[in-house]
C-alpha positions, -999 to +999 in steps of 0.1 A: -177+450-061-165+445-025-144+467-002-127+451+027-109+468+056-078+451+068-057+458+098-021+471+091-004+437+097-027+418+073-025+445+047+013+443+049+013+405+045-011+408+015+011+435-001+043+414+005+028+382-008+014+399-039+048+414-047+066+381-042+041+362-063+039+389-090+001+391-085-023+418-078-038+421-043-072+415-058-062+383-075-046+370-042-078+377-023-099+361-051-078+329-050-079+328-012-117+330-014-119+302-040-098+280-018-118+289+014-152+281-003-138+249-018-126+237+017-160+246+033-182+233+005-208+208+017-210+179-007-233+156+014-268+161+025-277+164+061-292+129+059-260+114+045-238+131+071-259+116+100-270+083+084-247+062+106-263+077+137-300+073+129-318+046+150-289+037+172-292+061+201-298+045+235-304+009+225-276+006+200-301-012+177-302+003+142-336-012+135-352+000+168-372+027+151-388+002+126-394-027+150-405-008+181-441-021+180-431-057+178-406-052+207-432-034+228-457-062+223-432-088+233-423-068+265-459-063+274-466-100+268-437-110+291-448-086+318-485-097+318-482-134+313-497-153+343 
């Protein structure tokens, strides 16, 4: 069971809506909560949400995190070639 305190204006809106829709105040609040949670439900994992961003920061190369050793060797070889 849950008790909720509403300000006078919100209580009045809830009462009017429940009368217009021929529903109890409790059923209106329950339906509102169902819709709220459905709207805010997370259906993707954190990895899926950020997958397009992984590995592209800075260089813009999506393979930079897996080929960094090869890239580093090439840069060092270029710098120290006499």
